[in-house]
C-alpha positions in Angstrom: -96.4 -163.1 -60.3 -98.5 -160.6 -62.2 -99.5 -157.9 -59.7 -102.1 -156.5 -62.1 -104.4 -159.4 -61.5 -104.1 -159.3 -57.7 -106.3 -157.5 -55.4 -104.1 -155.8 -52.8 -104.8 -154.1 -49.5 -102.4 -152.3 -47.1 -103.0 -152.3 -43.4 -101.6 -149.3 -41.5 -102.0 -149.4 -37.7 -103.2 -145.8 -37.7 -102.7 -142.4 -39.3 -101.8 -140.1 -36.4 -99.5 -137.5 -38.0 -98.4 -136.0 -41.3 -95.2 -138.1 -41.2 -93.0 -140.1 -43.5 -94.5 -143.4 -42.6 -98.0 -142.2 -43.5 -96.7 -140.6 -46.7 -95.0 -143.9 -47.6 -98.3 -145.9 -47.3 -100.2 -143.5 -49.5 -97.4 -143.6 -52.1 -97.4 -147.4 -52.1 -101.2 -147.7 -52.3 -101.3 -145.4 -55.4 -98.5 -147.4 -57.1 -100.1 -150.7 -56.5 -103.7 -149.5 -57.0 -104.5 -151.0 -53.6 -106.9 -150.2 -50.8 -106.0 -149.2 -47.3 -107.4 -150.2 -43.9 -106.5 -148.5 -40.7 -107.7 -148.3 -37.2 -108.3 -144.6 -37.2 -107.3 -141.3 -38.9 -106.8 -138.1 -36.9 -107.4 -134.6 -38.3 -103.7 -134.0 -38.0 -102.7 -136.9 -40.3 -102.6 -137.4 -44.0 -105.9 -138.9 -45.2 -105.7 -141.5 -47.9 -109.2 -140.6 -49.1 -107.9 -137.2 -50.1 -105.7 -139.1 -52.6 -108.6 -141.1 -54.1 -107.7 -144.3 -52.3 -110.5 -146.6 -51.0 -110.0 -146.5 -47.3 -111.5 -148.6 -44.6 -111.5 -147.0 -41.1 -112.0 -149.7 -38.5 -113.3 -147.4 -35.9 -114.7 -143.9 -36.1 -114.3 -143.3 -32.4 -111.1 -141.3 -32.0 -111.7 -140.3 -28.4 -109.2 -142.9 -27.2 -106.4 -141.8 -29.4 -104.6 -139.6 -26.9 -104.4 -142.4 -24.2 -101.6 -144.7 -25.4 -102.4 -147.8 -23.3 -106.1 -147.8 -24.2 -105.3 -146.8 -27.8 -103.0 -149.8 -28.1 -105.7 -152.3 -26.9 -108.3 -150.7 -29.1 -106.1 -150.8 -32.2 -105.1 -154.4 -31.7 -108.7 -155.6 -31.1 -109.9 -153.7 -34.2 -107.4 -155.5 -36.4 -108.4 -158.9 -34.9 -112.2 -158.4 -34.8 -112.9 -156.1 -37.7 -110.8 -157.4 -40.6 -112.9 -160.3 -41.9 -113.0 -158.4 -45.2 -109.3 -159.6 -45.9 -110.9 -162.7 -47.4 -111.6 -160.6 -50.5 -108.0 -159.8 -51.2 -105.0 -161.7 -52.6 -102.1 -159.8 -51.0 -102.1 -158.2 -47.6 -99.3 -155.7 -46.8 -98.9 -154.8 -43.1 -97.3 -151.5 -41.9 -96.9 -150.8 -38.2 -98.1 -153.0 -35.3 -101.1 -154.5 -37.0 -99.7 -158.0 -37.7 -102.4 -159.7 -35.6 -104.8 -159.2 -38.6 -103.1 -162.2 -40.2 -105.6 -164.3 -38.2 -108.1 -163.2 -40.9 -105.7 -163.7 -43.9 -104.3 -167.2 -43.4 -104.6 -168.2 -47.0 -103.3 -164.9 -48.5 -99.9 -163.7 -49.4 -98.9 -161.8 -46.3 -96.1 -159.2 -46.5 -94.9 -157.0 -43.6 -93.1 -153.8 -44.2 -91.2 -153.3 -41.0 -90.3 -149.7 -40.1 -88.8 -151.2 -37.0 -89.8 -153.9 -34.4 -91.7 -151.8 -31.8 -89.0 -149.8 -30.1 -90.7 -149.6 -26.7 -90.5 -153.4 -26.6 -86.9 -153.8 -27.8 -84.1 -151.2 -28.3 -85.8 -148.4 -26.3 -87.2 -150.7 -23.6 -84.6 -149.7 -20.9 -85.2 -146.0 -21.7 -88.9 -146.4 -21.1 -88.4 -148.2 -17.8 -86.2 -145.3 -16.6 -89.0 -142.8 -17.5 -91.8 -144.5 -15.5 -92.4 -144.4 -11.8 -92.6 -147.6 -9.8 -96.2 -148.6 -10.3 -96.3 -147.8 -14.0 -92.9 -149.5 -14.5 -94.3 -152.8 -13.2 -97.3 -152.6 -15.5 -95.0 -151.8 -18.4 -92.8 -154.9 -17.6 -95.9 -157.1 -17.8 -97.0 -155.4 -21.0 -93.6 -156.0 -22.6 -93.4 -159.6 -21.4 -96.8 -160.3 -23.1 -96.3 -158.3 -26.3 -92.7 -159.3 -27.3 -93.7 -163.0 -28.0 -97.0 -161.8 -29.5 -95.2 -159.6 -32.1 -92.6 -162.3 -32.9 -95.4 -165.0 -33.2 -97.2 -163.0 -35.9 -94.0 -161.8 -37.6 -93.0 -165.5 -38.1 -96.3 -166.2 -39.9 -95.6 -163.6 -42.6 -94.5 -164.8 -46.0 -92.1 -161.9 -46.5 -90.6 -159.4 -44.1 -89.3 -156.2 -45.7 -87.0 -153.9 -43.6 -86.8 -150.2 -44.4 -83.0 -150.1 -43.8 -80.0 -152.1 -42.9 -80.4 -150.9 -39.3 -83.9 -152.3 -39.1 -82.8 -155.5 -40.9 -80.3 -156.0 -38.1 -82.9 -155.4 -35.4 -85.3 -157.9 -37.0 -82.5 -160.5 -36.9 -81.4 -159.6 -33.4 -84.8 -159.4 -31.7 -86.9 -161.7 -33.8 -84.2 -164.0 -35.3 -85.8 -163.6 -38.7 -84.4 -162.7 -42.1 -85.8 -159.8 -44.2 -85.2 -158.0 -47.5 -84.4 -154.3 -47.6 -86.4 -151.6 -49.5 -85.7 -148.1 -48.5 -88.6 -145.6 -48.0 -89.3 -143.1 -50.8 -88.7 -139.4 -51.0 -90.6 -137.3 -53.5 -87.5 -135.7 -54.9 -89.6 -133.5 -57.2 -91.5 -132.0 -54.3 -88.6 -130.9 -52.1 -86.7 -128.2 -53.9 -83.9 -125.6 -53.2 -85.4 -122.1 -53.4 -82.7 -119.9 -52.1 -80.4 -119.6 -49.0 -81.8 -118.0 -45.9 -80.1 -117.2 -42.6 -81.8 -119.8 -40.4 -81.4 -123.5 -39.5 -84.5 -125.7 -39.7 -85.9 -128.6 -37.7 -89.2 -130.3 -38.5 -88.8 -133.6 -36.6 -91.8 -134.7 -34.5 -91.6 -133.5 -31.0 -90.9 -136.8 -29.2 -88.2 -137.3 -26.6 -86.3 -139.7 -28.9 -86.1 -137.0 -31.6 -84.1 -134.8 -29.2 -85.3 -131.5 -30.6 -84.9 -130.1 -27.1 -81.1 -130.5 -27.5 -81.2 -128.5 -30.7 -83.1 -125.7 -28.9 -80.7 -125.8 -26.0 -77.8 -125.3 -28.3 -79.4 -122.3 -30.0 -80.2 -120.7 -26.7 -76.4 -120.6 -26.3 -76.1 -119.1 -29.8 -78.2 -116.0 -29.8 -76.6 -114.9 -33.1 -77.9 -118.0 -34.9 -81.5 -118.4 -36.0 -83.5 -121.6 -35.6 -87.1 -122.4 -36.8 -88.8 -125.5 -35.4 -92.0 -126.5 -37.3 -93.7 -129.7 -36.0 -95.8 -130.9 -33.1 -96.0 -133.8 -30.6 -96.0 -134.5 -26.9 -93.0 -132.2 -26.2 -94.4 -129.1 -27.9 -95.3 -127.3 -24.7 -91.8 -128.1 -23.3 -90.1 -126.8 -26.4 -92.1 -123.6 -26.4 -91.2 -123.0 -22.7 -87.5 -123.5 -23.5 -87.6 -121.0 -26.4 -89.8 -118.4 -24.6 -88.1 -115.0 -24.8 -85.4 -116.1 -27.3 -85.7 -113.8 -30.3 -83.5 -116.1 -32.4 -85.8 -119.2 -32.0 -89.2 -119.7 -33.5 -91.5 -122.6 -32.6 -94.3 -122.9 -35.1 -96.1 -126.1 -34.2 -97.7 -128.1 -37.1 -97.7 -126.2 -40.4 -99.1 -126.8 -43.9 -97.2 -128.8 -46.5 -96.9 -125.6 -48.6 -95.3 -123.7 -45.7 -93.0 -126.6 -44.8 -91.7 -126.8 -48.4 -91.1 -123.0 -48.4 -89.2 -123.1 -45.0 -87.1 -126.0 -46.1 -86.3 -124.6 -49.5 -85.2 -121.3 -48.0 -83.2 -122.4 -45.0 -79.4 -122.4 -44.6 -79.2 -126.0 -43.4 -81.3 -128.5 -41.3 -80.7 -130.3 -38.0 -82.0 -133.8 -37.2 -80.5 -135.7 -34.3 -82.8 -138.6 -33.3 -81.9 -141.5 -31.1 -81.0 -144.5 -33.2 -83.4 -143.6 -36.0 -84.8 -146.5 -38.0 -84.2 -144.9 -41.4 -85.5 -141.3 -41.3 -87.0 -139.3 -44.1 -86.1 -135.9 -42.7 -82.5 -136.0 -43.8 -83.4 -137.4 -47.3 -86.0 -134.7 -47.8 -83.4 -132.1 -46.7 -80.9 -133.4 -49.2 -83.5 -133.4 -51.9 -84.0 -129.7 -51.3 -80.2 -129.2 -51.6 -79.9 -128.5 -47.9 -77.1 -130.2 -46.0 -78.0 -131.7 -42.6 -76.4 -132.0 -39.1 -77.2 -135.5 -38.0 -75.8 -138.3 -35.8 -73.3 -141.0 -36.8 -75.6 -143.9 -36.1 -78.4 -146.1 -37.4 -80.4 -144.8 -40.4 -78.7 -141.4 -40.6 -75.3 -143.2 -41.0 -76.8 -145.1 -44.0 -78.0 -141.9 -45.8 -75.9 -138.9 -44.9 -72.4 -138.7 -46.3 -70.2 -136.9 -43.7 -68.6 -133.7 -45.0 -70.3 -134.2 -48.3 -74.1 -134.0 -47.7 -73.9 -132.9 -44.0 -72.1 -133.3 -40.8 -72.5 -136.3 -38.4 -72.1 -135.8 -34.7 -70.6 -138.6 -32.6 -73.2 -140.9 -31.0 -72.6 -139.5 -27.5 -72.7 -135.9 -28.6 -72.9 -133.0 -26.2 -74.6 -129.6 -26.7 -71.2 -128.1 -27.6 -70.9 -130.6 -30.4 -74.1 -129.2 -31.9 -72.8 -125.7 -31.5 -69.5 -126.6 -33.2 -71.3 -128.2 -36.1 -73.6 -125.2 -36.6 -70.5 -122.9 -36.7 -68.8 -125.2 -39.2 -71.9 -125.6 -41.5 -72.0 -121.9 -42.5 -73.6 -120.5 -45.6 -70.6 -120.9 -47.8 -70.1 -124.5 -46.8 -73.8 -125.3 -47.2 -73.8 -124.0 -50.8 -70.8 -126.1 -51.7 -72.8 -129.2 -50.5 -75.9 -128.4 -52.5 -75.2 -130.5 -55.6 -74.0 -133.5 -53.6 -77.1 -133.4 -51.5 -79.4 -133.4 -54.5 -77.5 -136.3 -56.2 -77.6 -138.4 -53.0 -81.4 -137.9 -52.6 -82.0 -139.6 -55.9 -80.9 -142.9 -54.4 -84.1 -142.8 -52.4 -86.6 -141.8 -55.1 -90.2 -142.9 -55.2 -89.4 -144.8 -58.4 -86.7 -146.9 -56.8 -89.0 -147.6 -53.8 -91.9 -148.7 -56.0 -89.6 -150.8 -58.2 -88.1 -152.5 -55.1 -91.5 -153.3 -53.6 -92.8 -154.7 -56.8 -89.8 -156.9 -57.2 -90.2 -158.3 -53.8 -93.9 -158.9 -54.2 -93.4 -160.6 -57.6 -90.8 -162.9 -56.1 
């Protein structure tokens, strides 16, 4: 199939943060010369329009965006009711939980790039139940009972499912009983560069509970002689700031510019990224691209990308705070410098060129 003669649009559920998923969609849209449609774009997110991409925003009312339940309903309804324009396209690519828009694209080529089946419905379901009090827990059970079959129903209607990792491919098979192809997300390996070696460790994961940045901060509270910089935002920002208050060796910066992020990454000693069962994870790839080894977890997407003792150190899945401390002590300046070249070489396996080539091959098939 000749993609040059096809009119393509990418649907992204929303642009909420300046994250890897949002960056991926913009990269893909530019490579395919495609349009983008999304429910809403917040001021804290990458904006496709800034990259010269024709972008359809389904709603300009962002007032609901901080209320997850209401946001979910609004997002889903917008993709069902406001995507009649899909009739004008040949190929529709779906990213995030927006598969319901296929109702308006029945005679098109429909391709879903699955970052993961919604984790709150599947592998993190029990974790969410434990977090909620009784009344909210009952509502969530009903919500999951309705939305699991809904997501599977629309996923089965897709012509092609693409998983972003072997981990996600396994989840798609386990929870949806569907087959998928793998195309790993891209890293702009020209953008993330080694500058020099500083004396601090760096974390820029979004501040969600599943990213476990609080565990990193807790470890550095017990290591006053080691420096940590955390540069990101999210629901746990206030909690993380309270934990670090009065600790001279820990800096919590919140959201920062891309320029400052590149500078902090390029000058750090090493990075730390210890999320819970990460789908794929761009943080560790970006770190390796900058020649910086990373302390991660021996599971899921990180296990697929980090080479233990070569491009970083992998903690056991049931790690304790002391394990983080031990890893930081092992990954000193000398060891980090020895890993630099291997990190840069490994990052090339996840270049933008490989991602674009992989996506085009799947679409042509």
